[in-house]
C-alpha positions as CSV (number, residue, x, y, z in Angstrom):
1,X,5.9,57.5,74.8
2,X,7.7,54.8,72.8
3,X,9.5,56.3,69.8
4,X,8.4,55.0,66.3
5,X,10.0,55.2,62.9
6,X,10.4,58.8,61.5
7,X,7.8,59.5,58.8
8,X,8.8,61.5,55.7
9,X,7.3,65.0,55.5
10,X,4.0,65.3,53.6
11,X,4.4,66.3,50.0
12,X,3.5,69.8,49.1
13,X,0.8,70.7,46.6
14,X,3.4,71.7,44.0
15,X,5.2,68.4,44.4
16,X,1.9,66.5,43.8
17,X,1.1,68.6,40.7
18,X,4.5,67.9,39.3
19,X,4.2,64.2,39.9
20,X,0.8,64.1,38.2
21,X,2.3,65.9,35.2
22,X,5.1,63.3,34.9
23,X,2.6,60.4,35.1
24,X,0.3,62.0,32.5
25,X,3.2,62.6,30.2
26,X,4.4,59.0,30.6
27,X,0.9,57.7,29.9
28,X,0.6,59.9,26.8
29,X,3.9,58.7,25.6
30,X,2.8,55.0,26.1
31,X,-0.5,55.6,24.4
32,X,1.2,57.3,21.5
33,X,3.6,54.4,21.2
34,X,0.7,51.9,21.2
35,X,-1.1,53.8,18.5
36,X,2.0,54.0,16.4
37,X,2.5,50.2,16.8
38,X,-1.1,49.5,15.9
39,X,-1.0,51.7,12.8
40,X,2.4,50.3,11.7
41,X,1.4,46.7,12.1
42,X,-2.2,46.5,11.2
43,X,-3.2,45.1,7.8
44,X,-5.3,47.6,5.9
45,X,-7.6,46.4,3.1
46,X,-6.3,47.6,-0.3
47,X,-7.7,46.0,-3.4
48,X,-9.6,42.7,-3.7
49,X,-9.4,40.6,-0.6
50,X,-10.7,37.3,-1.9
51,X,-8.5,34.3,-2.8
52,X,-9.2,32.2,-5.9
53,X,-8.4,28.5,-5.4
54,X,-8.0,26.9,-8.9
55,X,-8.9,23.3,-8.5
56,X,-6.8,20.7,-10.4
57,X,-8.6,17.7,-8.9
58,X,-7.1,17.7,-5.4
59,X,-8.3,15.4,-2.6
60,X,-7.3,18.2,-0.2
61,X,-8.7,21.2,-2.2
62,X,-11.4,22.0,0.3
63,X,-8.9,21.9,3.1
64,X,-7.0,24.7,1.4
65,X,-10.3,26.6,1.3
66,X,-10.8,25.8,5.0
67,X,-7.3,26.9,6.0
68,X,-7.7,30.2,4.2
69,X,-11.1,31.0,5.7
70,X,-9.8,30.1,9.2
71,X,-7.3,32.9,8.7
72,X,-10.2,35.3,8.0
73,X,-9.6,35.5,4.3
74,X,-12.5,34.9,2.0
75,X,-11.9,32.2,-0.7
76,X,-13.7,30.6,-3.6
77,X,-12.9,27.3,-5.4
78,X,-12.9,27.7,-9.2
79,X,-12.0,25.4,-12.1
80,X,-8.3,25.2,-13.0
81,X,-9.1,26.5,-16.5
82,X,-10.7,29.8,-15.3
83,X,-9.5,32.5,-17.7
84,X,-7.7,35.6,-16.5
85,X,-10.5,38.0,-17.4
86,X,-12.7,36.2,-14.8
87,X,-10.0,36.7,-12.1
88,X,-8.7,40.2,-12.7
89,X,-10.1,42.8,-10.3
90,X,-12.0,40.3,-8.2
91,X,-9.2,38.4,-6.3
92,X,-6.2,39.5,-4.4
93,X,-4.3,36.2,-4.7
94,X,-4.5,32.8,-6.3
95,X,-3.7,29.3,-5.0
96,X,-3.4,26.4,-7.5
97,X,-4.3,23.1,-5.8
98,X,-2.9,19.6,-6.2
99,X,-4.4,17.0,-8.5
100,X,-3.9,13.5,-9.9
101,X,-2.6,14.5,-13.3
102,X,0.8,15.1,-14.8
103,X,1.3,18.7,-16.2
104,X,3.6,17.5,-19.0
105,X,1.1,15.0,-20.5
106,X,-1.1,15.8,-23.5
107,X,-4.3,15.2,-21.5
108,X,-3.2,17.4,-18.6
109,X,-6.0,19.5,-17.2
110,X,-6.4,22.8,-19.1
111,X,-4.8,25.9,-17.7
112,X,-4.2,29.4,-19.1
113,X,-0.6,30.4,-18.5
114,X,-1.6,34.1,-18.7
115,X,-2.9,33.7,-15.1
116,X,0.7,33.8,-14.0
117,X,1.3,37.1,-15.8
118,X,-1.6,39.0,-14.1
119,X,0.7,40.4,-11.4
120,X,-1.2,38.6,-8.6
121,X,0.6,36.5,-6.0
122,X,0.2,32.8,-6.8
123,X,0.9,29.8,-4.6
124,X,1.1,26.4,-6.3
125,X,0.6,23.3,-4.1
126,X,1.8,19.9,-5.3
127,X,0.5,19.7,-8.9
128,X,0.2,23.5,-8.8
129,X,3.9,23.7,-7.9
130,X,4.9,21.5,-10.8
131,X,2.5,23.4,-13.2
132,X,4.1,26.8,-12.3
133,X,7.6,25.4,-12.9
134,X,6.6,23.7,-16.1
135,X,4.8,26.7,-17.6
136,X,7.6,29.0,-16.7
137,X,10.2,26.9,-18.6
138,X,11.4,24.4,-15.9
139,X,11.3,20.6,-16.2
140,X,8.9,18.1,-14.5
141,X,9.4,14.4,-14.9
142,X,8.1,11.2,-13.4
143,X,10.0,10.7,-10.1
144,X,12.3,7.7,-9.6
145,X,10.0,6.7,-6.8
146,X,6.8,8.1,-5.5
147,X,6.4,9.7,-2.1
148,X,3.3,9.2,0.2
149,X,4.5,10.1,3.7
150,X,5.5,12.7,6.2
151,X,9.1,13.7,5.7
152,X,11.6,16.2,7.1
153,X,12.6,18.9,4.7
154,X,14.9,21.9,4.9
155,X,13.5,25.4,4.1
156,X,15.3,28.6,3.2
157,X,14.2,30.9,6.0
158,X,15.1,34.0,4.0
159,X,12.1,33.3,1.8
160,X,8.9,35.2,2.9
161,X,7.1,31.8,2.8
162,X,9.1,30.5,5.7
163,X,9.6,33.6,7.7
164,X,9.6,32.8,11.4
165,X,10.2,29.1,10.9
166,X,13.2,26.9,11.7
167,X,15.0,25.3,8.9
168,X,13.8,21.8,9.5
169,X,10.1,21.2,8.9
170,X,8.0,18.1,8.9
171,X,5.5,18.0,6.0
172,X,3.4,15.6,3.9
173,X,4.8,14.7,0.5
174,X,2.5,12.7,-1.8
175,X,3.5,12.8,-5.4
176,X,4.7,10.7,-8.4
177,X,6.2,13.5,-10.5
178,X,9.1,15.8,-9.5
179,X,10.7,19.1,-10.5
180,X,14.1,18.1,-12.1
181,X,15.0,21.5,-13.4
182,X,14.0,24.8,-11.8
183,X,12.5,27.3,-14.2
184,X,14.6,30.4,-15.2
185,X,14.3,33.3,-12.8
186,X,13.1,31.0,-10.1
187,X,15.1,29.7,-7.1
188,X,14.9,26.6,-5.0
189,X,13.9,27.3,-1.4
190,X,13.3,23.9,0.1
191,X,14.9,20.4,-0.2
192,X,14.3,16.9,1.0
193,X,17.0,15.0,3.0
194,X,18.0,13.5,-0.4
195,X,18.5,17.1,-1.8
196,X,15.5,17.0,-4.1
197,X,13.9,20.4,-4.7
198,X,10.4,20.6,-3.1
199,X,9.7,24.4,-3.2
200,X,10.6,27.3,-5.4
201,X,9.9,31.0,-5.8
202,X,10.2,34.0,-8.0
203,X,9.8,36.7,-5.3
204,X,9.8,39.6,-7.8
205,X,6.8,38.1,-9.6
206,X,5.3,36.8,-6.3
207,X,5.1,33.3,-7.7
208,X,5.6,30.5,-5.2
209,X,5.3,26.7,-5.3
210,X,5.5,23.9,-2.8
211,X,5.6,20.2,-3.6
212,X,4.2,19.3,-0.1
213,X,0.8,20.0,1.3
214,X,0.7,22.8,3.8
215,X,-3.1,22.5,4.1
216,X,-3.0,19.2,6.0
217,X,-2.3,18.5,9.7
218,X,0.6,16.3,8.8
219,X,2.5,19.4,7.6
220,X,3.1,20.7,11.1
221,X,3.7,24.4,10.3
222,X,1.5,24.6,7.3
223,X,-0.8,27.2,8.8
224,X,2.2,29.5,9.4
225,X,3.2,29.1,5.7
226,X,-0.3,30.1,4.6
227,X,-0.2,33.1,6.9
228,X,3.1,34.1,5.3
229,X,1.7,33.8,1.8
230,X,-1.6,35.6,2.5
231,X,-0.3,38.4,4.7
232,X,3.4,38.6,4.0
233,X,3.4,38.1,0.2
234,X,-0.2,39.0,-0.8
235,X,-0.6,41.7,1.8
236,X,-4.3,40.7,2.4
237,X,-6.0,42.3,5.4
238,X,-7.5,39.1,7.0
239,X,-10.7,41.0,7.8
240,X,-13.2,38.5,6.5
241,X,-15.7,37.3,9.1
242,X,-17.5,34.1,8.0
243,X,-21.2,33.8,8.6
244,X,-22.1,31.5,11.5
245,X,-22.1,28.0,10.1
246,X,-25.0,27.1,12.4
247,X,-27.2,29.9,11.0
248,X,-26.0,29.3,7.5
249,X,-27.1,25.6,7.7
250,X,-30.5,26.6,9.2
251,X,-31.1,29.2,6.4
252,X,-30.1,26.7,3.7
253,X,-32.5,24.1,5.0
254,X,-35.4,26.6,5.2
255,X,-34.7,28.0,1.8
256,X,-34.5,24.5,0.2
257,X,-37.5,22.9,1.9
258,X,-40.0,25.8,2.2
259,X,-43.2,24.4,3.6
260,X,-42.5,20.8,2.8
261,X,-41.5,17.9,5.1
262,X,-38.1,16.3,5.7
263,X,-37.2,12.6,6.0
264,X,-33.7,12.4,7.5
265,X,-31.7,9.2,7.5
266,X,-30.1,8.7,10.9
267,X,-27.4,6.1,11.5
268,X,-26.7,7.3,15.1
269,X,-23.3,8.7,14.2
270,X,-22.5,12.4,14.9
271,X,-23.0,13.4,11.2
272,X,-26.6,12.2,10.8
273,X,-27.5,13.2,14.4
274,X,-26.3,16.8,13.8
275,X,-28.2,16.8,10.5
276,X,-31.4,15.7,12.2
277,X,-31.0,18.3,15.0
278,X,-30.5,21.1,12.4
279,X,-33.5,20.0,10.4
280,X,-35.7,20.0,13.6
281,X,-34.5,23.5,14.5
282,X,-35.0,24.8,11.0
283,X,-38.6,23.6,10.3
284,X,-39.8,22.3,13.6
285,X,-40.0,18.6,14.9
286,X,-43.5,18.0,13.4
287,X,-42.2,18.2,9.9
288,X,-39.1,16.1,10.4
289,X,-39.3,12.3,10.2
290,X,-36.1,10.5,11.4
291,X,-35.6,7.0,9.9
292,X,-33.0,4.5,11.0
293,X,-32.2,1.7,8.5
294,X,-31.0,-1.6,10.0
295,X,-29.5,-3.3,7.0
296,X,-28.2,-6.3,8.9
297,X,-24.6,-4.9,9.0
298,X,-24.8,-3.1,12.3
299,X,-22.6,-3.4,15.3
300,X,-23.6,-5.4,18.4
301,X,-27.0,-4.0,19.5
302,X,-26.3,-0.8,17.5
303,X,-29.8,-0.1,16.4
304,X,-31.3,-0.4,19.9
305,X,-28.5,1.7,21.4
306,X,-29.0,4.5,18.8
307,X,-32.8,4.5,19.2
308,X,-32.5,4.9,23.0
309,X,-29.7,7.5,22.8
310,X,-31.5,9.7,20.3
311,X,-34.9,9.3,22.1
312,X,-33.4,10.9,25.2
313,X,-32.7,14.1,23.2
314,X,-36.2,14.2,21.6
315,X,-35.3,12.6,18.3
316,X,-37.7,9.6,17.9
317,X,-36.6,7.1,15.3
318,X,-38.7,5.1,12.8
319,X,-36.6,2.0,12.7
320,X,-36.7,0.0,9.5
321,X,-35.4,-3.6,9.6
322,X,-34.6,-4.6,6.1
323,X,-31.6,-7.0,6.3
324,X,-33.2,-9.4,3.8
325,X,-33.8,-6.6,1.2
326,X,-30.1,-5.5,1.4
327,X,-28.8,-9.1,1.2
328,X,-30.8,-9.7,-2.0
329,X,-30.2,-6.2,-3.5
330,X,-29.0,-5.5,-7.0
331,X,-28.1,-2.2,-8.7
332,X,-27.0,-1.0,-12.2
333,X,-23.6,0.4,-12.8
334,X,-23.2,2.0,-16.3
335,X,-25.7,-0.4,-17.8
336,X,-24.4,-3.5,-16.0
337,X,-26.5,-5.2,-13.4
338,X,-24.5,-6.1,-10.3
339,X,-25.5,-8.2,-7.3
340,X,-27.0,-9.7,-5.3
341,X,-25.1,-8.1,-2.4
342,X,-24.7,-11.4,-0.6
343,X,-22.7,-12.8,-3.6
344,X,-20.7,-9.6,-4.3
345,X,-16.9,-9.4,-3.6
346,X,-15.9,-6.1,-5.2
347,X,-15.6,-3.3,-2.7
348,X,-16.9,-0.7,-5.1
349,X,-19.8,-2.9,-6.2
350,X,-20.8,-3.4,-2.5
351,X,-20.7,0.3,-1.8
352,X,-22.9,1.1,-4.9
353,X,-25.4,-1.6,-4.1
354,X,-25.8,-0.5,-0.5
355,X,-26.0,3.2,-1.3
356,X,-28.7,2.7,-4.0
357,X,-30.6,0.3,-1.8
358,X,-30.7,3.0,0.9
359,X,-32.5,5.2,-1.5
360,X,-35.0,2.5,-2.5
361,X,-35.7,1.7,1.2
362,X,-36.2,5.3,1.8
363,X,-39.0,5.3,-0.8
364,X,-40.6,2.5,1.1
365,X,-40.3,4.4,4.4
366,X,-42.0,7.4,2.8
367,X,-44.9,5.2,1.9
368,X,-45.1,3.5,5.3
369,X,-45.2,6.9,7.0
370,X,-48.0,7.9,4.6
371,X,-46.0,10.9,3.3
372,X,-46.6,12.5,-0.1
373,X,-43.4,11.8,-2.1
374,X,-43.7,15.1,-3.9
375,X,-43.9,16.9,-0.6
376,X,-40.8,15.4,1.1
377,X,-37.1,16.2,1.0
378,X,-34.4,13.7,1.9
379,X,-31.8,15.0,4.3
380,X,-28.5,13.2,5.0
381,X,-25.4,14.0,6.9
382,X,-23.0,14.0,3.9
383,X,-19.6,15.5,4.8
384,X,-17.0,17.1,2.5
385,X,-14.6,14.1,2.7
386,X,-17.4,11.8,1.5
387,X,-17.9,13.9,-1.6
388,X,-14.1,14.3,-2.2
389,X,-13.4,10.5,-2.0
390,X,-16.5,9.7,-4.1
391,X,-15.2,12.1,-6.8
392,X,-18.3,14.3,-6.7
393,X,-18.4,17.4,-8.8
394,X,-19.7,19.2,-5.6
395,X,-16.2,18.8,-4.1
396,X,-14.0,18.9,-7.2
397,X,-14.5,19.0,-11.0
398,X,-11.5,16.7,-11.5
399,X,-11.0,14.6,-8.4
400,X,-10.3,10.9,-8.7
401,X,-12.8,8.4,-7.1
402,X,-11.1,6.9,-4.1
403,X,-14.2,5.0,-2.9
404,X,-17.9,5.5,-3.5
405,X,-19.7,6.6,-0.3
406,X,-23.2,5.3,0.2
407,X,-24.5,8.9,0.3
408,X,-23.0,9.8,-3.1
409,X,-23.9,6.9,-5.5
410,X,-25.2,7.5,-9.0
411,X,-28.8,7.2,-7.7
412,X,-28.1,9.7,-5.0
413,X,-26.6,12.1,-7.5
414,X,-29.7,11.7,-9.7
415,X,-32.0,12.7,-6.8
416,X,-29.6,15.5,-5.9
417,X,-29.8,16.8,-9.5
418,X,-33.6,16.7,-9.2
419,X,-33.4,19.0,-6.1
420,X,-34.8,16.4,-3.7
421,X,-31.9,16.1,-1.2
422,X,-30.8,18.5,1.5
423,X,-27.2,18.2,2.8
424,X,-26.5,21.0,5.2
425,X,-23.1,19.6,6.3
426,X,-21.6,19.0,2.8
427,X,-18.9,21.7,3.4
428,X,-17.9,20.3,6.8
429,X,-15.2,18.1,8.1
430,X,-15.7,15.8,11.1
431,X,-14.1,18.1,13.7
432,X,-16.3,20.9,12.5
433,X,-19.5,18.7,12.8
434,X,-18.5,17.8,16.4
435,X,-18.1,21.4,17.3
436,X,-21.5,22.2,15.8
437,X,-23.0,19.2,17.6
438,X,-21.7,20.6,20.9
439,X,-23.1,24.0,20.0
440,X,-26.5,22.4,19.3
441,X,-26.5,20.9,22.8
442,X,-26.2,17.3,21.7
443,X,-24.9,15.1,24.6
444,X,-21.1,14.3,24.6
445,X,-21.6,10.6,24.1
446,X,-23.4,11.3,20.8
447,X,-21.0,14.0,19.6
448,X,-17.9,11.8,20.3
449,X,-19.2,8.4,19.1
450,X,-16.7,6.5,17.1
451,X,-17.4,7.1,13.4
452,X,-19.2,4.1,11.8
453,X,-19.7,4.0,8.0
454,X,-23.3,4.0,6.7
455,X,-22.9,0.7,5.0
456,X,-21.8,-0.7,8.3
457,X,-19.8,-3.9,8.8
458,X,-20.4,-4.8,5.1
459,X,-17.5,-2.6,4.1
460,X,-15.3,-3.9,6.9
461,X,-15.4,-7.4,5.5
462,X,-13.0,-8.1,2.7
463,X,-14.9,-10.6,0.5
464,X,-13.5,-13.3,-1.8
465,X,-14.7,-16.4,-3.7
466,X,-11.7,-18.2,-2.3
467,X,-9.3,-17.6,-5.2
468,X,-5.7,-17.1,-4.1
469,X,-4.3,-13.6,-5.0
470,X,-0.8,-12.9,-6.2
471,X,-0.6,-9.3,-5.3
472,X,3.2,-8.9,-5.7
473,X,5.7,-10.3,-8.2
474,X,8.8,-12.3,-7.0
475,X,10.9,-9.2,-7.6
476,X,8.6,-7.0,-5.6
477,X,8.7,-9.5,-2.7
478,X,12.5,-9.4,-2.8
479,X,12.3,-5.6,-2.7
480,X,10.1,-5.8,0.4
481,X,12.6,-8.2,2.0
482,X,15.4,-5.7,1.3
483,X,13.4,-2.8,2.7
484,X,12.6,-4.7,5.9
485,X,16.3,-5.6,6.3
486,X,17.5,-2.1,5.5
487,X,15.3,-0.1,7.9
488,X,15.4,-2.3,11.0
489,X,18.0,-4.0,13.1
490,X,15.3,-6.4,14.5
491,X,15.0,-9.8,12.9
492,X,11.6,-9.2,11.5
493,X,9.7,-11.7,9.5
494,X,7.2,-10.6,6.8
495,X,4.5,-12.0,4.6
496,X,2.3,-10.6,1.9
497,X,-1.3,-10.7,3.0
498,X,-3.6,-12.5,0.5
499,X,-5.8,-9.4,0.1
500,X,-5.8,-6.0,-1.6
501,X,-6.8,-2.8,0.3
502,X,-7.9,0.6,-0.9
503,X,-5.5,3.5,-0.6
504,X,-5.1,7.1,-1.7
505,X,-1.8,8.1,-3.3
506,X,-1.1,11.3,-5.2
507,X,-4.8,12.3,-5.2
508,X,-5.6,8.9,-6.9
509,X,-7.3,5.7,-5.8
510,X,-5.0,2.7,-5.3
511,X,-6.0,-0.9,-4.7
512,X,-2.8,-2.6,-3.7
513,X,-1.0,-5.2,-1.6
514,X,-0.7,-5.2,2.2
515,X,2.4,-6.5,4.2
516,X,2.4,-8.0,7.7
517,X,5.6,-8.0,9.7
518,X,6.1,-10.2,12.8
519,X,8.8,-10.9,15.4
520,X,10.7,-14.2,15.5
521,X,8.8,-15.1,18.7
522,X,5.7,-13.9,20.4
523,X,6.7,-10.5,21.9
524,X,4.8,-8.5,24.6
525,X,3.5,-5.2,23.2
526,X,5.5,-3.2,25.8
527,X,8.8,-4.7,24.6
528,X,8.2,-3.7,20.9
529,X,10.1,-0.8,19.4
530,X,7.0,0.8,17.8
531,X,8.8,3.8,16.3
532,X,11.0,1.3,14.4
533,X,7.9,-0.4,13.0
534,X,6.3,2.8,12.0
535,X,9.5,3.7,10.1
536,X,9.4,0.4,8.2
537,X,5.7,1.1,7.4
538,X,6.5,4.5,6.0
539,X,9.4,3.2,3.9
540,X,7.9,0.1,2.3
541,X,5.3,1.9,0.1
542,X,7.9,4.3,-1.0
543,X,10.3,1.6,-2.1
544,X,7.7,-0.8,-3.4
545,X,4.9,1.1,-5.2
546,X,2.6,-2.0,-5.4
547,X,2.3,-1.9,-1.6
548,X,0.0,0.7,0.2
549,X,-0.4,-0.8,3.7
550,X,1.9,-2.4,6.4
551,X,0.8,-4.1,9.6
552,X,2.2,-5.9,12.6
553,X,1.0,-9.5,13.1
554,X,0.7,-10.6,16.7
555,X,1.5,-14.0,18.0
556,X,3.7,-16.6,16.3
557,X,5.6,-15.3,13.3
558,X,4.7,-15.9,9.7
559,X,7.3,-15.7,7.0
560,X,6.6,-15.3,3.3
561,X,6.3,-18.8,1.8
562,X,5.2,-20.5,5.0
563,X,2.6,-23.2,4.5
564,X,-0.9,-21.7,4.7
565,X,0.4,-18.0,4.5
566,X,-1.5,-17.5,1.2
567,X,-4.7,-19.5,2.1
568,X,-8.0,-17.7,2.0
569,X,-11.5,-18.7,3.1
570,X,-14.5,-17.9,0.9
571,X,-16.0,-14.8,2.5
572,X,-19.3,-13.0,1.7
573,X,-21.6,-10.6,3.4
574,X,-23.6,-13.4,5.1
575,X,-24.9,-13.2,8.6
576,X,-22.5,-15.8,10.0
577,X,-19.6,-13.7,8.7
578,X,-21.2,-10.6,10.1
579,X,-21.6,-12.3,13.4
580,X,-17.9,-13.2,13.5
581,X,-16.9,-9.6,12.8
582,X,-19.5,-8.3,15.1
583,X,-18.0,-10.3,18.0
584,X,-14.5,-9.0,17.3
585,X,-15.7,-5.5,17.0
586,X,-17.6,-5.7,20.3
587,X,-14.4,-6.9,22.1
588,X,-12.6,-3.8,20.8
589,X,-15.5,-1.4,21.6
590,X,-15.7,-2.6,25.2
591,X,-11.9,-2.1,25.7
592,X,-12.1,1.4,24.2
593,X,-14.9,2.2,26.7
594,X,-13.2,0.7,29.6
595,X,-9.9,2.6,29.0
596,X,-11.8,5.8,28.0
597,X,-10.3,5.9,24.6
598,X,-13.5,6.6,22.6
599,X,-12.8,10.4,22.7
600,X,-9.0,10.3,22.3
601,X,-8.8,7.9,19.3
602,X,-10.4,9.4,16.3
603,X,-11.5,6.1,14.8
604,X,-10.7,2.4,15.3
605,X,-12.0,0.3,12.4
606,X,-12.1,-3.4,13.0
607,X,-11.8,-5.3,9.7
608,X,-12.4,-9.0,8.9
609,X,-10.2,-10.3,6.1
610,X,-10.2,-13.8,4.6
611,X,-6.6,-15.0,5.5
612,X,-6.9,-18.3,7.3
613,X,-3.1,-18.9,7.8
614,X,-3.6,-22.6,7.2
615,X,-6.5,-23.2,9.5
616,X,-9.4,-24.3,7.2
617,X,-12.5,-22.1,7.4
618,X,-10.8,-19.4,9.6
619,X,-10.4,-15.7,8.9
620,X,-8.3,-12.9,10.5
621,X,-8.9,-9.5,12.0
622,X,-7.2,-6.1,11.5
623,X,-7.5,-3.2,13.9
624,X,-6.7,0.4,12.8
625,X,-6.5,2.8,15.8
626,X,-6.2,6.1,14.0
627,X,-5.5,9.8,14.9
628,X,-6.9,12.6,12.7
629,X,-8.6,15.9,12.9
630,X,-9.9,16.4,9.4
631,X,-10.2,12.7,8.3
632,X,-8.4,13.5,5.1
633,X,-5.0,12.7,6.5
634,X,-3.9,11.0,9.7
635,X,-1.5,8.8,11.6
636,X,-1.7,5.4,13.3
637,X,-2.1,5.6,17.0
638,X,1.1,4.8,18.9
639,X,0.8,2.0,21.5
640,X,2.1,3.2,24.9
641,X,1.4,6.8,24.0
642,X,-2.1,6.9,22.4
643,X,-3.2,3.3,23.3
644,X,-2.2,2.0,26.8
645,X,-0.3,-1.3,26.6
646,X,-2.9,-2.8,29.0
647,X,-5.7,-1.9,26.5
648,X,-3.8,-3.4,23.6
649,X,-3.1,-6.6,25.5
650,X,-6.8,-7.0,26.2
651,X,-7.7,-6.4,22.6
652,X,-5.2,-9.0,21.4
653,X,-6.4,-11.5,24.0
654,X,-10.1,-10.9,23.4
655,X,-10.1,-10.9,19.6
656,X,-7.9,-14.0,19.2
657,X,-10.4,-15.9,21.3
658,X,-13.3,-15.1,18.9
659,X,-14.3,-18.4,17.2
660,X,-12.8,-18.9,13.8
661,X,-10.1,-16.1,14.1
662,X,-6.6,-17.1,13.2
663,X,-4.6,-13.9,13.5
664,X,-4.8,-10.3,14.6
665,X,-2.9,-7.5,12.9
666,X,-2.3,-3.9,13.9
667,X,-2.4,-1.4,11.0
668,X,0.8,0.7,11.0
669,X,-0.1,2.8,8.0
670,X,-0.6,6.6,7.8
671,X,-3.1,8.2,5.5
672,X,-1.8,8.5,2.8
673,X,-1.0,6.0,1.5
674,X,-3.7,3.9,3.2
675,X,-7.3,5.1,3.6
676,X,-8.8,5.0,7.1
677,X,-11.0,2.0,6.0
678,X,-9.5,-1.0,4.2
679,X,-12.3,-0.9,1.6
């Protein structure tokens, strides 16, 4: 027979037993090592596990709360002046938020310094950082220039706050005051590129402060910094499991409403659609009445589209067409009668009139549906950012009003105080609502619809009676010119747009100038150095405080002082004006759909502003492609990366062909300093 390979002899029983013993010993050793590693690295709950967030009026206060809870640590937002006796024994750490005040002023928000002597770990953020330094004997003064931008800083990685991080960190700085002398027994642990101190610590007392905002997405490693504070400094266990937000919302609706009925205002956006779906699940479809108000400021065929889309998921709308009522509407603001809307130019007045008129129209809808007003709750999809920007006490006791949202006007607050409103999403941010909408089974096209403000196109029209604005002094114009020249090698032109836009700077509302830069000749979008333009846009508001927004103007250049550069066309919320904006908005919407950008771009407001650029009766359009997760901060979309050049060319070509449109500008501004919307 053919010889094969020689096989090893079969192992004896003794050999097999010995091998089994070796394997078992190795397994036991490995298991022991795993147990030792688990026991040595796990965080055990010792003492109070909740974090107190002392609110100094921050725009981002609830984001701190959200970040902490996402790390499985329970938190509670409390007033800044909460006394030590209400904190001791209940909380394992304290975070002091940012705020619009100055800690050295006589009218600074009240704070008990004894909070810092309780022995608890404390992290101060922005205002909180300045407050800790000031109370402990350091110096805080008005900064030589304010900051409202992402910036690279250097951190001391020997500090527990920055453990595991590299020295260079990109963060959001937004402040007008600065620490000019570090308090005794504290040390600086972070600096800007200009060597200004932006973080300090007293490790022995476990007191830490950061000038920047680790809670926002623009601070790229902010979550790691919170982890280091909560688990490295405060030694919290991270064992908190939040209740299902879905179930929490259902329980809240049922508890508030009882056996009564619900009238829910549905715009067709994800917020109101999710609110309607929650209400239907909570009390049953028969007791939920969905009303869609067409106020005359809707997008192209918006109401019909919304009615069809929601009908397919079982939400049947009662559509109320009341464009004439809104156009003629008045309201009262602190005893002063304002309106009618069709003659109103102030952005805040427009928002208040529209919000209050929504409530009045709702009363009419209740009557038309033959509902008993005493047996009906009003439900609306109010989100946390709406309340924060409106300065609602539900979000913060001391927050500044950035802009009044239609779902948080004085009349809405009155109804809320009477217990007549249900808002199950008031602690949510947009991305959380979308996640809940997906969980509820709403179709993707509804969940990912481009956000559209309740007041509609009315707040995307900058109104004027035709009076020319001087938004900058000659000296400030010279500062802008110097800034443009300093931060770019390109021969850019610039002009001050004849409008003001709303911004958010240092937790405060701003209403400031906007700049438009342009190239010496019409330049294709693919040939533009966009990063250079974004750099200029970041620097101008820092160098010139009266500016909060910077844009790129397409087409032929416009230089400050050119004939017609300051001309404006009288503009009000009339239907011809709405039709003009509606046409431009439709062009942009169609391009977004064609290039499948609806889901990747967080929001793309299209704004009509009254600059005619010398063509009598004309106006201009601004587009703001925007990237954000929480809608509290964000960055402009980058052409060529976030927006295909082909799509941008189509937008430019289509919008500039709309009748009566002189120019198109692309908003280059981050948030802050510019809000997402221009009003």
